[in-house]
C-alpha positions, 0 to 999 in steps of 0.5 A: 500500499502506497500512501501520499503524506508528503504530497502537496494540497495542489495533488490531492485538489487536482484529483478531486477537481476542486478549485484551488487558487493562488490569488485572491478573488472576490468570490473568496473575499466575500467568503472570508469576510461573512465567516468572519462576521459570523465567527465574530458573533458566535464567539461574543454570543456564546462568552456572553452565556458562559459569563450569565451562567456563571454570575447568576445563581438562578443557573447553578442547575443542570440543565444550566450546566449543559447549556454552558457546555453547549455555548462552549462547544459553540464557542469553540465552533467559533474559533475553528471556523475563525482558524479555518478562515485564516486557513482557506483560499489561497492559503490553502495550497501552502497546508501541509497534510498534517496542517489540512487535517488539523483545520478540518479536525477542530470543525468536526470536533467543535460541530459534533460536540454542538450536536451532542450537546443539543441532544443531552439537552432534550434527554434532560428535558425529558427526563424533568418534565416526565418526573414533573420537576422544574430541574433534574436530580442530576448530581453535579458528579454526573453532569461533569461526567456527562460533558466530559463523555460529550467531549471525549466523543467529539474529539473521538469523531475529530480525530479519526481521519487523521488516525487513518481513516482517510484517502491518503492511502487510498486515492480512489476513496477521496471525496470531492468536498474534503479531498483528504477524507474518505467518502466512507467517513463522510458517509459515516459522519453524515448519517451519525448526525442525521440519527441524533437529529432523528432522536431529538426530534423523537424526544421533542415530539413525546415532550410535546405531546405528554405536556399537551395531554397533562395541560387538557387534563388540567384545562377544567381547572384553568381557563380556556385562554391560558390552556391555548396560550400555553399549547402555542407556547410550547408549538413555538418552542418546538418548532424553533428547537427542531426548525433551527436544527433542520434549516442549518444542519440538514443541508450540508449533511444531504450534501455530504451524502452525495459526496460519499455516495455520488461521485458524479453529483456536483457538491462543490457549488453549494459547499461553502454556502452550506458550511456557513449555515451549519455554523450559524447554528452555533449562534442561533443556540444562544438565542433559542436556549438561552435569550428566551429566558428573561432571567438570562435577558436580565443577566446579559443586560448586567454584563453589558451594562457593567462598563457603563455603570460600574459601581452603581450596578455592583450592589443590584445584581449581587448574587444576594439578590436572586432566590432559587427557581424553587423558592419562587415556585414554592412562593407562587403555590403558597401565595394562591392555594385555589385550584385555578391558579394551582394549575396555571403554576403547574402549566407554566412549570411544564412550559418552563421545562420544555423551553429551558425555563422560557419566560 
């Protein structure tokens, strides 16, 4: 078996018929500029989420630790994509085989970690809703183990091509989109992510059906307006979570499948656009999972206003003023003993659990 580890990028890109330029063209400038803009927003948004979770004691629960890990994965995705932007276009031809694998491995690791985190959040929401709790009883030790497991899986999948599942020693299997990757690996990676999406779809569908039945049973204790509002809000949350994932990821995954299964298909025309679209999911996650939470929005405002207001805001947003969610739920139950308002509290809790404590 002959391997081509010392060949140039021009050699591999020539085999895949992928365009490799030595000078900057208007299209290259537009793609890199758009990529840098997306990276800047991804990095800023996810740092903001991580700071908010760290500073606000309301968020010191398993679901928010997972949200923080999701933000960390998306932050890593932004940094990986930033690295890609400075090693693409005319710079690609100067890369060695090892440098190319590092570039692609960072992206694979970050995007895989982000997807697995989304699934972990879906499973956590499933567990809490079916036990009618605001928060999971998962211990901090288990949360840490789960987070470590997520990153180990993501890192392994990112390193798989570097460890041998590539076409460096089998040029017949080289793909068009990723000239050093084996077509079989692209099919494996795409199918794995599509299966993850299917699991998420099944989990959120089951959650929605369960909560809808619960709210229907309790409709006799609540007004019809409140019942309708709860169902509509739940539907919006599910549609946003699944819709964003489908829009951002499905085109790229389908393109990977086509590249792996169809040698004559033209997959290079839309490649860069779909890559940017997939990366957009990394800054949509903070908006969907975090910004919809009023407490998160208030914490964002305090963080952003701190440099302007300084010590004036310091006393206002110290952790002392924050009650836990359990304390507030208990206050709500104690403050209103009738069945009507009690049913509304349960419905609101269910809505919060599905939408990551949406306000």
